[in-house]
Structure formats: structure tokens, C-alpha cells
SEGUZA-509283 format. One line per 10 residues: number of its first residue (from 1); their letters; for each residue z, x, y of C-alpha. Coordinates in steps of 0.1 Angstrom, whole numbers, plus 5000, padded with zeros to 4 digits. Each point is the difference from the previous one (the first is absolute). Layout:
! residues N
NUM) a) Z,X,Y; ...
***
This chain:
! residues 194
1) mstiidimgs) 0652,0391,4886; 4990,5016,5034; 5038,5014,4995; 4993,5021,4973; 4969,5011,5017; 5013,5012,5027; 5028,5019,4986; 4974,5018,4977; 4981,5010,5032; 5033,5015,5015
11) tfiaglllll) 5012,5012,4967; 4960,5016,5001; 5006,5012,5040; 5032,5017,4993; 4992,5018,4972; 4968,5012,5018; 5024,5010,5028; 5026,5020,4980; 4971,5018,4983; 4986,5012,5034
21) ilklnlfmsn) 5034,5010,5010; 5008,5024,4972; 4968,5012,4999; 5006,5010,5033; 5034,5013,4992; 4981,5024,4972; 4976,5011,5027; 5030,5008,5024; 5017,5017,4974; 4973,5023,4988
31) asyasdnelk) 4988,5006,5041; 5037,5011,5006; 4997,5024,4967; 4964,5015,5010; 5014,5006,5036; 5034,5013,4990; 4977,5025,4974; 4978,5009,5025; 5027,5004,5023; 5017,5022,4979
41) mqqnaktyae) 4970,5023,4991; 4993,5008,5037; 5034,5012,5003; 4996,5020,4969; 4972,5018,5014; 5017,5006,5034; 5027,5016,4975; 4975,5024,4989; 4984,5009,5032; 5036,5007,5016
51) ilnydfrkig) 5013,5024,4969; 4967,5018,5004; 5000,4998,5040; 5032,5017,5001; 4991,5031,4975; 4966,5009,5014; 5012,5004,5029; 5026,5027,4989; 4971,5018,4985; 5000,5037,5012
61) ykhdgvsiit) 5033,4993,5020; 5017,5034,4997; 4972,5014,4985; 4978,5033,5009; 4968,4997,4981; 4979,4976,4979; 5021,4971,4998; 4981,4983,4973; 4995,5010,4962; 4981,4967,4986
71) akndqfkfvg) 4980,4981,5013; 4980,4976,4977; 4994,4965,5004; 5029,4985,4980; 5026,5030,5002; 5011,5015,5035; 5024,5030,5000; 5017,5017,5029; 5025,5023,5016; 5023,4991,5025
81) dlqrpgesgy) 5040,4992,5009; 5007,4964,4996; 5035,4996,5013; 5008,4994,5029; 5023,5024,5024; 5036,4994,4988; 4991,4989,4963; 5012,5017,4972; 4966,5025,4991; 4989,5005,5038
91) giidtveyfi) 4977,5029,5004; 4994,5002,4968; 4964,5002,4986; 4990,4965,4977; 4970,5000,4976; 4989,4964,5001; 4972,4983,4975; 4986,4971,4997; 4981,4988,4967; 4993,4964,4984
101) rdssyslgtl) 5011,4994,4961; 4979,4974,4982; 5007,4961,4998; 5019,5008,4962; 5028,5012,5023; 5002,4971,5020; 5029,4979,4990; 5017,4962,5012; 4968,4990,5009; 4973,4977,4987
111) nqndiilvrv) 4967,5014,5017; 4980,5025,4977; 4983,5019,5029; 5032,5014,5012; 5009,5038,5007; 5031,5018,5005; 5000,5024,5032; 5024,5029,4991; 5010,5025,5024; 5014,5029,4988
121) vnskdsisgs) 5023,5025,5028; 5004,5039,4991; 4989,4995,4961; 5029,4981,4992; 5011,4970,5017; 4976,4976,4989; 4999,4969,5015; 4982,4969,4991; 5007,4963,5003; 4983,4971,4988
131) slglvklnfs) 4963,4991,5006; 5007,4982,5027; 4965,4985,4991; 4980,5029,5007; 4966,5002,4988; 4983,5026,5014; 5010,5029,5020; 4969,5026,5023; 5010,5030,5015; 4971,5011,5022
141) yldslsiptn) 5004,5035,5026; 4985,5005,5028; 4994,5030,5024; 5003,5003,5038; 4969,4980,5005; 5007,4973,4975; 4978,5018,4979; 5010,4994,4962; 5008,5034,4984; 5020,5013,4967
151) ilskikyikt) 5006,5036,5012; 5035,4999,5007; 5001,5022,5027; 4979,4978,5026; 5019,4967,4986; 5014,4984,5037; 4999,4962,4985; 5015,4981,4974; 4984,4968,4994; 5013,4976,4970
161) elwveptepv) 4991,4968,4993; 5025,4976,4978; 4986,4967,4978; 5028,4979,4994; 4999,4969,4981; 5028,4973,4987; 5021,5014,4976; 5002,4963,4978; 4965,4982,5001; 4993,4970,5023
171) nnfltgekds) 4983,4973,4985; 4978,4978,5024; 5015,4965,4997; 4964,4987,5004; 4980,5017,4978; 5029,5011,4976; 4986,5040,4998; 5019,5025,5018; 4994,5014,5031; 4987,5033,5008
181) vftyweftin) 5018,5005,5030; 5010,5037,5014; 5014,5018,5032; 4978,5033,5007; 5019,5025,5026; 4986,5030,5015; 5012,5023,5022; 4996,5038,5014; 5026,5022,5006; 4994,5034,5024
191) prni) 5030,5019,4987; 5011,5020,5032; 5005,5033,4981; 4967,5008,4980
***
């Protein structure tokens, strides 16, 4: 009789250990997925920042006069030579426009808040990729004293704010609800040619 009780007791303890191991495995898988998703979200924000930084530094390059055409919170248009010396098109002044499109244009993502950043060069070369999780974009403009301005000829700094969320929702393992994680990236650029 005591042998049966020993077997039942050890089976119960083995079952508990097995459940603990399975729960630990599920937790580790979820934590790994969430961590990878956050890393991807931060890399996407960095990608946007690098693209905007490269173009905004070229504002007014090889152009005389006012180089900024449109300066709104969600739209920015300017002129400047984007090509490097030796590249095709170097020396030709380009007109570049950035604006956003709503979530109905966003494909390949499960996030309903995604928007698309569109880059148009010379009114014909439209480049708009996937959303990369961009949910909000805000441009603001500062004069030489870092005071906000909307006067095109007085703009000396362009401040850009990006809000990026994961392209796929991440469920919290403990609560079962979707986590509201996001990355906020802010940078201010002082183009030398304006």
C-alpha cells in the first residue's frame, strides 16, 4: 500500500515539475518574441531617422534663395541637390516632398494605426514603402534663436518627431492583453545651406 502512495506522490510531483517547465518555456518564448519585436521597432525608427536626416541636410544645397516651399506639421517640401559628387544628376536641383498617407494605404501589417511616409522627388519619383510601424509624424520649425516659426524664410532648424509601434501586436503573457509599446524618436536638424 505504501508503494502505491509513493508512486502516486512521485507522479504528482513529476507532473508539477513538467507543468512548471512548460510554463517557463512558454514565458521564455513570449519574452523572446516581445524582445525581438521591440528591437525591430527601434530599428524601424532608426531607419526613418536616417532617411530624413540624409535628405534634410541637403536642403538648399546648390540653391540660391528660399529653399523651403512647404512647412506643415505633416508635410514638408524643399529644394536642394540630393546627389553626391560623381553621381548621376549631381548639380541638378531636386524638389523633395514628404507627406503621410493614412492607414488605408498600409499593407503587410496588423497594426491598424500605421501610416505611410511618402517621399516624392521632382514630382514624379514617388517612394513609399511599407509602414515600418510609423503611427505618427510631426514636423516643427524653428528660427535661428530656436523659437517656433512658420515663416519659410526664417526657418533654420527642422525638428522631427516619430512615433513607431510594432507592426504586429504583442500579447502580454501574464495579462493576455495587447501591450501598448512604442518608440518615440526626436531629432533636430540644422541644414547648413539655409
